[in-house]
N, C-alpha and C positions, 0 to 999 in steps of 0.2 A: 504494500500500500504506500503510495507516494503522498506525503504531506507537504504541500508547497508552502512558500512563505505566505501566500494569500489565504490559504485554507487554515493556516495556523493561528489565525486571529481568534480570540476567545469569545465563546458564546456561553454565558453562564446559565446553568440550569439547576435551581435549588428546590425544585418541586418535591422531590422525594429522596430518601436515602439511596445512594448508589453503591455498587460494588466497585472496589479497586483491587489491584493485585493482592493475592494472598501473601502474607509475610510469615516466615518461619517463626514459631513460638514454642518455647520450651515449658511454659507454665500456664495454667489456667485456674480460675477460682470460682467459687460459688457465691452468688449475690445473696442479699438478705441479711447482712451483718454477721454471718458466721465467719469463723476463722478460716483463712484461706490456706491451702496446702499445695505444695508442688505436686504435679502429676506427670504422667508420661507425656512426651512431646505430642503435639497435635499432628494428625496426619496432614500431608501436603494439600489434600482436597479441601481442608477447612479454611475458607477465606474469612477474613474479618469484614464486618459491615461498618462502613464509615458513618459516623453520627450525622443526624439530619441537619445539624447546624453548620456543617461544613459546606462551603461553596466549591463546586467542581466546575471545571471547564469541559464542556462536551465538544470534542474535536471531530468534525465530520470529514470524511475523506472519500474519494471516489476510486474505484478500481481502475487502474490504467496499466497498459503494458509498460514494463520497466526496461525491456531489452528486446531483442528479437523474440518472435513467438516461440515459446518452449515446445519441445517435441512432446509427443503423447506420453512418453515415459517420465516426463518431469512434472512433478506436482506443483501447481501454482500455490500462492499463499492461500491458506484455507479458511481464514477468518472471514465472516460475512462482511460485506461492505456497508455496515450500518454504523451506529455510534460507537466511538471509543471514548470511554470516560476516564480521564486522568486529571490530576490537580492542575489548576490553571498556572500558567507561566508568566514571568515578567515579559515586558514588551520585546526585549532584546534576546530572548531565549526561544528555542524551538525544539520540538520532539523529533527524534529519529526512532521509528517504531519497528520492532521485530514482530511481524504480523503473522503468526502461525500458532495461535493458542490451542487449537484443536489437536495439534500434534506436539504438544509440550514445547512449542516455539522452536522446533527443530530447524536447523539451517539448511533447508532444502535449496535446490538450485534456484527456484523461483524467488525464494526469500532472500538469498544472497544478491540476486540481480536487483531486487527491490531496495535492499539496504544500500547498495552501491549507487543506485539512481537517486535515492534520497540525499545521500552524502554529497554527491556531485552537484545536485541542485542547490544545496546550501553553501557550496564552495566555489561556485561559478560567478565571476564578477560581471559587471555591466557590459564589459567588452566582449563577453563570451569566453574569456580565458579562465581555466581552472586555477584558482588561487590557493595552492597548498604551500606549506612551509618548504623551504629549500632542503636539500640533503643536509644531514647533520655533519657537515664538513667544515672544520674551522677555517680552511683557506678561503671560503666564500666571504668571510669578513673583509678580506682585502678588496673584493669587488664592491661591497657595500660602502666601505670608506671612500672608494673612488667615485661613488655616485652612479653606479651601474643602474640603468633604467629598469632592468628586470626586477629589481628589488625595491623600487620606489614605493610601491603600495605598502610595504612592510615598514618603511621608515618615515614617509612623509604623510602628514595628516590629510592634506588635500587629495593626494592620490588614493589614500585609503577610502575616503568618503566617496570619491568618484566611482570606485570599483565596488565598494561593499556597503554603501548606504542602505541598501534594501536587504542585506543579509544579517542573520543573527550573530551576536557576539558569543553566545553560549549554546551548545547543543546538548540535549538530554537524551541519552540512549536508554530506552525502556521497552518492556514487554508487559503483557497482561496475563494473569493466571498464576497458579501456584508454582510454576517452574519458569525461571528466567529464560533459560534455553538449555535444551538437552543435547546440543551439538548437532553434528551432521545427521541427516535422515538416512540411517543405515539401510532401511528397506528400499528407499529410492536408489541409493548408491549401488545396491546389488543388481538393479535392473538397468543401469546406465551403461552406455558404451565406454570404452577406455577414454576416448576423447572427451566425453561428457564428464567423466570422473575427473580428468585433468582440469577441465573448465571449472568444476565445482571447487577444487582446492585452489586454483588460481584466483577465482573470484573471492574466496575467503581471504586469501592473502591481500588482495586489492582492498577489501573492506577494512582490514586491520591497518593497512598502510594509510588509507584516507583518514582514519581516526587519528593515527599517530601524527600525521602531518597536517591536521586541521588547524588553521589559525584560531578558530574558536575552540576553547577548551571543551572537552567532552565529559560531562558528568554522567555517571551510570548508577542509578539506584537499582540494586539487585534485590528483588522482592522474594526470591525463592531459589530453589536448587539451580546451580549452574554446573554443567558437566562438559568435558571434552572441549570442542570448539566454542561452545557457549560460554564456558569458563574463560577460554582464551579471549573471546570478544569483550567480556567484562573487564579482564585484566589489561586489555590494550587501551582502555579509556584512560583519561587523565585523572579522573577523580571517582573511583568506585566507592559506593556507600551501601552498607547492608547491616542487618541485625547480627549480633554475635552468634545466634543459633543457625544462621544460614549455612547449608551444607555445600561443599565443593568436592568435585571428584574428576579424576582422569581415568576412566574405566577401560580404556582400549586394551590393556594387557589381558583382560579376561576373555577377549575374543580373538586374541592373536594379532591385534593391530594396535600397538602402543601409540599413545597420543603424542607423537613426535612433534607435529606442528603446534598443537596447543602448548606444549612444554616450553616453546620459545618465549611466549609471553609470561608464563607462570614463573619460569626460572628468573627472569629479569625483574619481576615484580616481588616475588616472595622469597627468592634466594635459591641457589642451585641445589642445596642439600634437600630441602623440603620438596622441591619440584621433582627431583629424581625419585624420592620415596613414593610420591603419588604416582609417578609414571610407572615405576616398577611393580608396585603392589596393588594399585587401583584403590588404595585406602580412601575412605571418605573422611574429610576433616571439616570442621566448622570454622567460620570466620573468627570466632573467639580464640581458637587454637593458633591462628596465624598471628594474632596480636595487632594492635593499632599501629599505624604508621604507613604500611603499604596500602591499607584499606581503611577508610573512615568507618569505624565499627560503632554501632549504636547498641548500648548495653540492653540486655533482656531483663525486664522487670519480673521478679519472682512472686511478689505479694500484692497483686492488684486485683480488684473485683472484676474489672471489665477485660474481656479478651481483646478489646480494641486498643489497649494501652500501648503495646509494643508496636502495633501498626501505626498509631498516631505519632509515636516518637520517631519512627523511621521516616514517615512522610514529612514531619516537621524538620528533621535534620536535612533531608534532601532539599526541601523548600528554602531553608536558610542558606545553604551552600549556593544554590542556583541564584538566589536573589543577590547574594554578596558579589558573585562573579558578574552578574548581568547589570546590576544597578550601582554598585559601589566602586567598580573599576572600569577602566577604559579598554576598548577592544584592541587597539594597536599595541599598547604596551604588553598586554597579555600574550599576544601573538609572538612578538619579538622575544619576550622573556621565555616563552615555551621553546622556541627554536634554540636560543642561547643555552638554556639549561641542558637539553638533551645533547647538544653539541659538546659542551664542556665535559660532560661525563665520559666522552670517548677519547679525550685528550690524554695521551700517554707520552711522558717525557723520555729523555735519554736515560734517565735513572730514577728510581723510586716510583711513586704512584702517579706522577704527573701533576701533582697539586700546584707547584710553582708555575708551571707552564699554563695550566688552566686558569689560575688566578690572574696572571698577566693578560691572557687573552680576554677573559671576562671584563677586565678593566677597560679594555678598548671598546667592548660592546657598550658598556655603561657610558663612556664618553660620547660615543656616537648617538646613543639613545637620549642623552641629556639635551640634545638639540631639538628633540621632537616637541610638538605643540602640547601634548598632554603632560609631558614631564615638566615643562615650564609652568603650565597651569596648576599642576599638583603642588609644586614648590611654592608658587605664589599664594595658593589657597591655604597652605600650611602656615605660612607667616602671617597671612591675613586673617587667620582663625575663622575661615569660612569653608563651606562645602565646595569642592571643585566642580566646575562645569566642563565636563569632558567633551572633547571635540570628536572623538571616535567612539 
């Protein structure tokens, strides 16, 4: 399902309580003033109902072809083309939706085509050019300092506005249902030709690349189980958020097809040792076992009357992060900062860990960025004790 910038405008519907994605919960209690006690985890099928006093944004979308017409062996996205109910977003944020809830949001070929189409739509400037962050190569800074026009949109406020005025500054990667994503559709893969299987994995890599090189930070609220390529998708985002009880798994070893591709993102996000353990044993871990830092983890409440409590805490944390990125920061500084951060991580010096070389290189980036409109406005607002008026 393609959600365009125009269809992403909010339509509020508060007539009745709505369902939003189920969130993993480890405890539940009994109302009526009795003492609450921890119980067994709720099954994934138990979704929480959002309270009636919440306002949701009902985002309508139309079913459109996202790529060339799939062959008969390729399943299109299976969710009905009706309403998708998710919390409303700030003006400068937009959803990228995994639209396959009937199949546990499996990344079928049609779903991957759709995700790529959505991402490209949000990353294409007014000129028709796909505006993704450059390669994470420190040598590109030389071209930026020399005023290379190829990177003007990333450095100059006027060029940014000309190309990206109609585009969101924050993307929110989400799905609906008790499972965030179960990874590739194995049943579909078994029926595809070799070329179609290669296309599936190539598309998957393209989607991860677009997320990683998106100038708009990608926030990923993970409302339920994430496995295999679905886990990879979540960990490829810039800011994953989930409850401590949310399970993760790389199950490929149990079917003789280890999750080699997903492990690339998991090892970089969670560390090589934990990722290999998951790859080799197919063990399920919870977000709480990972620990905060790599993932923004929302604690699970153990002694609350309402089973809504954990879900509300999860949604509130996601809303707070999205609002901060969309409303309290400027788009261009976030984009250049993202590129510089991932680039400096790859700098290795002639000796040691490369820290000295990375620090010197990052100083050049900051000197270049200090000339930008938003940097000047932010500094002026700080000394003027006022709220900045961002230009991008």
